[in-house]
N, C-alpha and C positions, 0 to 999 in steps of 0.2 A: 310450770313457766322456771324451766333450770336458773343457776343462778348462772350460768357462761351465757348462756339466750340472757338473761336481763342485762349483764354487764353488757353485752354488747347494746342493746337498747338502748342504754341510757350514754355510750359513751355514745352513738348516736345524732343520737338526740340533742347531748349538751356541743356537741361538734354544728349542729344544724341550730344550736340558739347564737353560739358562739359567731356562726356563718349570713345569720337574720341582724346582727350589730353593725355588719359592716355597711348595711342597706339606710345610706345617708334617707335628707328630707324626700316624699314621695315625686316625681315630677309631678307640674300643673300641665304640662303641654306637651302633644305630639311632638311640638321640636326639641323637645328634651333629650330623645331618645334618640342614641345611635350606637354602635355595635360596641361600645366601651363601657354601655351601661345595660345588656341584655345576655343572655348567656351565661354558661357555667361557666367561663375564667371567670364574671365580678365576683362571684360568691366561693372561688379559691378551688371551685372542681380540675380536678383532672384525671386522668385514665386509668381509674383501677382492676378495670378489667373488662375483655373484649369480646362482642358478642354474633353472633352473624346473623341475629334476628328470632322469624318466629309465627307461631302462633300463643295466643297467652287468652288459656281455656281454665276453667274451673277443673280440682282436680288432676292439675299436670303436671309434672314439674319443671318447675324453671329457676335456673341455679341466681341468674340475675335478679330473682323479686326475694323478698324479704314480707312474709306475713306479719300483719302488726294487727295485733285483736283487739284495739281500741280506739277513739274515737281520735285523735290528732289534728293542731292546725298549723297550718306549713306555708311561709308569710301570707298572713293574715286566711287562709279559706280553711273556713272546718271542716276535715273527713270525717262521716257520720262514721260512725262502727265500724269494723273491723275492716280491712284493706291492703292493697297490695302497694307496699313502695319499691320500686328501681330507682339509684341514685346512685351519680356518678360512676354513671355503666359508658361505653364506646358500642354503639351497634353500627355496623356495615350491610348488614339487610334492613329489610322490612320486620314489621310488625302492624297482626290482626289478633284487636283482640273481643274476644268474644265472654271474659270472666264476666259474675254480678255483680261481685263486687266493687267498693270504686282501687284504680288505677292511680297509683302517683308518679310523676314525673319529673324527680327532680337531679337542675346538672348532667344530664342528659342531652349526649352526642347521638346523635343518628347522622350520617353521610354513605349515603347507599354509592355502594362500589359494587354495583351493577343497575340496569337498565329495569328499575321496579316503577309501578304505574305512584305508588303510593310510599310514603315514609312511617307513617304508624295511621294505619283504618278501624276506626272503634265503630265493630257491627253492630246492626241494629240487636237494640236486647241488652245490648253489654250494660253497665254500672258506668258512676259517673267516674269522666278521666279529668285529669290535673296535670298539663303540659309548664314548668316553672322553671325559672332558670338553665330554658334547655337551646339547642336548636337541631334544626330537620332541617332535610336535602338533600339533592343529590352529591355524592364529591366531587370533585371536578372533572370536567368532563363525560359523566355520566349521565346524565338526566335522561328520561324520559316523554315521548310525544305525550302531549297529555298527560304528566303526574302530578301529582299533587302531594305537597307534603302532608298536612292535617291533614285529613279526611273524616270528618266527625258525622256518622250515620247514625250513633248514638246523641242520648239528652242528658242534658247536663258537663258540659263540658264548659271547663276553664285554659286559657290558654292566658300565659302573663310572660313580660322582662326575658320573652324567647327570641330570639333569632331563625326564622326563617330564611328561604334563601335555595336559590339553584334546583326550580322544579316550574313547570309551569306554569301553576296553580300555586296560591301560598294555603292559604286554610280553604275546604267545601264545608258549611252547617248547613245540613244535610238534615236535621233533626231540633225537639223542643229543647230551647234552655243554649245557653252558651255564655260568655261573656270571653270578652277577646281584649285585653290590658294592658294597656304601653310593653306593646312587642313591635323588633323591625323586622318590617317586613320587605325584601330587596333584592337585585341580582335575579326576578326570573327570569326561566331560558325560556329559549324556543325553539320550536322546529315547525314547520312549514305544517298548516292548516290548524295549528296551535289555536288560541284564543285568550287569550291568559286576561288571571287575575289575580290577584292580590287574594283577595276574598272576593268567595261568592256564597251568596244567603240563600236556599234553593226556596221553589216558592212552598212548600209544606213543614217550612224553617219557622218558629211561634221564638219570642220573645229573647232577645238576642242585642248585648250591647256587644257596642264593638266601641273603646273609649282610650283616648292620648297612645293611641300607637304610631310611629312615623311610619308609612305605607311609600315606597318609589314601587311605578312600573316606568321601563327605563321604555317599552318596549311599546310602538304607536298604535298599538291595540289589547285590549282589549279592554282594562279599568285596573283603576285603585278598588274598588271596591264595588260589586256585583248586586243585588237587590233585589230578588223574587221574595219577600217576604215579607212577614207584617211581625206587627208587636215588633219594629227595630228600631237599635239606638243608635244613632253615629254621632260622639262630640267629641268634641279638644283632641282631633289628630291631628296630623301632617300629612298632605297626600300630594302626591302627584306624580302623572304621569299617567299613561294607558292610549285609550282613543279617545275615550268621555275618561272622565276622574271617578267619575257615581253616575253610574245607572240605575235610577232612581224607581224603576218597577212600574210603571205606569199600561196597560192594555198589556203586563208578564212583559217588560221592556221588545214590545212591539212584534208579541208570538199569538197574539191573540190570545190570552188566557186572563185569569184571573189577576186582577193587578194586588201589585202590594199594597199594605194601609196600615194606616197606625204606625207609620214612621216618621221620626223625628230628628233631623239632618241642624244638629247648630255647632257654634264656636269651630269651626271646621278652619283651619289653616292652607290653602293652594299656593304651593309654593312653582317656580317654576325651573323645577333641579332638569327639567329635560326635555320642556318644552315653553314657549311662553302663553300659552292662553293654559296653562294647566297640564289640559292634558292634549295631544294630537290636534285634536276637534274643539275641545274644550272644556269646561270644566264640570256638566252634568247637560246628561241624557235624558225623555224618556222620566219626568217630574209629572206627578201629579198633584196638585196645589192642593186638593185636601188633606196632602202629608203636611208637614211641620218643617220649613226651611226659615232660618231666623240666625243672625251674627255671622254669618262665612264670611270671608273674604284672601285677598290673595297675598300675600307674603308682603306684601307693601305699604297693607293696610285698606286697599280698594276695598268697597262691598261688592261681590255676586249673589247675581239675584238670575231663580232658577230662570 
C-alpha cells in the first residue's frame, strides 16, 4: 500500500471515528426517530462529489468508490474482508449493484432527477449491502409510478439511521437476512395504480429484523409494513398510516399462497398521525394467530389486539 493511500485511509478512518463520537445514546423506540437524527446531515455529511449513478460491478472502474483491503467496522456493523466504501457522495441517478464484495454506503444522498424505478437495486448474487446514515428517493416532483427507494434482491442487507422518502415504496426486502434499524421512512409518493408500502417483505424473504424505525404512510392504502415472508421480527417501531398499518401475512395476505410464519410483532406504537384508526381501515389485517403479537399499543397507551 502506497504512503499516500495509507494516509488517505488513516484520515478517512479518523474522520469516521470523529463522526461516530457525535452519535449520542441510541434511540429506545421508533418514536424517537425524526429527520434530524437520520441521514448525512447528522454525521456532518456534505457534498464532496456529484455522480449520475450507474452499475457497480466487479473489475469496473468506479470513481466514487474506494477499495478497502481489510475488514472494518462502521457504526457498530463489522464488514468482513475487502469491501467497497462509498462515502459522502451525492447521486442523481439510480445504482445497480452486482459486485460480489460487500458495499458500504455511508453519508450518501441519492435523489433521483429522472423518473427511475429504484434508487438502489442490489441484484441477486451481489455481496452484503450496508446503507448507513444516508438518504434515498426521488428529487421533488420526480418519483416514478411503482418506484422503490431500496430494492434489496441480494441477501445480507443493513439499512441504518437513513431517511427514505419520495418513492412509491420505501424498501423491498426480497432475500434472506436484512436488518432495518432506526430509520425514518415517510412522504411516500403515490400515482394512479400504486400500492404504497413503506416496507414490503416478499414471500421468499427470511430472517428479517425491523426495529426502532419511524414509519409513516400518508396514503390511505396499502401499508406501513406488508409482510409475506418468514422469520420476521417487527419490534419497537412507531407506525402510522396506510390502509392497514400492518399486513400480517396470513394466506399470503389473501392471495392464496403460503402464509408468513415465525413472525413476531412486539412493542410497537400505532400512531394516529394520518388516520384516527392509525391505518385508514385499522391497525392490522391478515393476522395469523399462530404467530406472536404482544405489547402493541396506540400512542395514547391503549392495547391493540389483532
